[in-house]
C-alpha positions as CSV (number, residue, x, y, z in Angstrom):
1,M,17.5,-5.3,-4.3
2,K,18.2,-8.6,-2.7
3,I,15.7,-11.5,-2.5
4,I,16.5,-14.5,-0.3
5,V,14.3,-17.6,0.0
6,K,15.1,-20.4,2.4
7,T,13.1,-23.6,2.7
8,K,12.8,-26.1,5.5
9,E,14.8,-28.6,3.5
10,K,17.8,-26.2,3.7
11,K,17.4,-25.1,0.0
12,E,18.4,-21.5,-0.5
13,I,17.8,-19.1,-3.4
14,R,19.5,-15.7,-3.6
15,L,18.7,-13.2,-6.3
16,W,20.2,-9.8,-6.7
17,F,18.6,-7.1,-9.0
18,P,20.0,-3.7,-9.7
19,T,17.6,-1.4,-8.0
20,R,18.4,1.4,-10.4
21,L,17.2,-0.8,-13.3
22,L,14.1,-2.0,-11.5
23,F,13.0,1.5,-10.4
24,S,14.0,3.6,-13.5
25,K,11.6,5.7,-15.5
26,T,12.8,4.0,-18.7
27,I,11.7,0.6,-17.4
28,A,8.4,2.2,-16.3
29,R,7.8,3.5,-19.8
30,I,8.7,0.2,-21.4
31,I,6.2,-1.6,-19.0
32,K,3.5,0.9,-19.7
33,K,4.0,0.5,-23.5
34,H,4.1,-3.3,-23.6
35,V,2.0,-4.5,-20.7
36,K,-1.7,-4.4,-21.5
37,P,-4.1,-3.3,-18.7
38,E,-6.0,-6.6,-18.7
39,M,-2.7,-8.4,-17.9
40,I,-2.2,-6.6,-14.6
41,P,-5.5,-5.0,-13.5
42,L,-3.8,-2.6,-11.0
43,N,-4.3,0.7,-13.0
44,H,-7.1,1.8,-10.6
45,L,-4.7,1.8,-7.6
46,A,-2.3,4.6,-8.6
47,S,-1.8,7.0,-11.5
48,G,1.5,7.1,-13.4
49,E,2.6,10.2,-11.5
50,E,2.0,8.6,-8.2
51,V,4.0,5.6,-9.2
52,C,6.9,7.8,-10.2
53,V,6.8,9.5,-6.8
54,A,6.8,6.2,-5.1
55,L,9.7,4.9,-7.1
56,K,11.7,8.0,-6.3
57,A,11.0,7.5,-2.6
58,L,12.2,3.9,-2.8
59,R,15.4,5.0,-4.6
60,N,16.1,7.6,-1.9
61,M,15.3,5.0,0.8
62,K,17.9,2.7,-0.7
63,R,20.5,5.4,-0.7
64,D,19.8,6.6,2.9
65,H,19.0,3.3,4.5
66,P,20.7,0.4,2.6
67,G,19.7,-3.1,3.5
68,T,16.2,-2.1,4.8
69,P,13.9,-5.1,4.6
70,L,10.8,-4.5,2.5
71,V,9.2,-7.9,3.1
72,E,10.2,-10.5,5.7
73,V,8.0,-13.6,6.0
74,K,8.5,-16.7,8.2
75,S,6.0,-19.5,7.7
76,E,5.0,-22.2,10.2
77,E,6.5,-24.8,7.9
78,G,10.0,-23.2,8.3
79,D,10.2,-21.3,5.0
80,Y,11.7,-17.9,5.0
81,V,11.5,-15.0,2.5
82,L,13.4,-11.7,2.7
83,V,13.2,-8.9,0.2
84,S,15.5,-6.0,1.1
85,M,17.0,-2.9,-0.5
């Protein structure tokens, strides 16, 4: 996964994260064990099984369509954010 942030002042930040690490079941279990529900109140949105299905779909999408943008935002002030697979 690649995250690019560009500002109007020509400052640029590029971050790369291994998608396999971010979307792995091991990381999901670690998060489930150590993150308390009151820290991130999103448990009502999806069950654990639904999250696993979504993560698998994202892994398959990365393999089949590399470089697909997940989020692309351009602000009126000239800032730009891109999150891609």
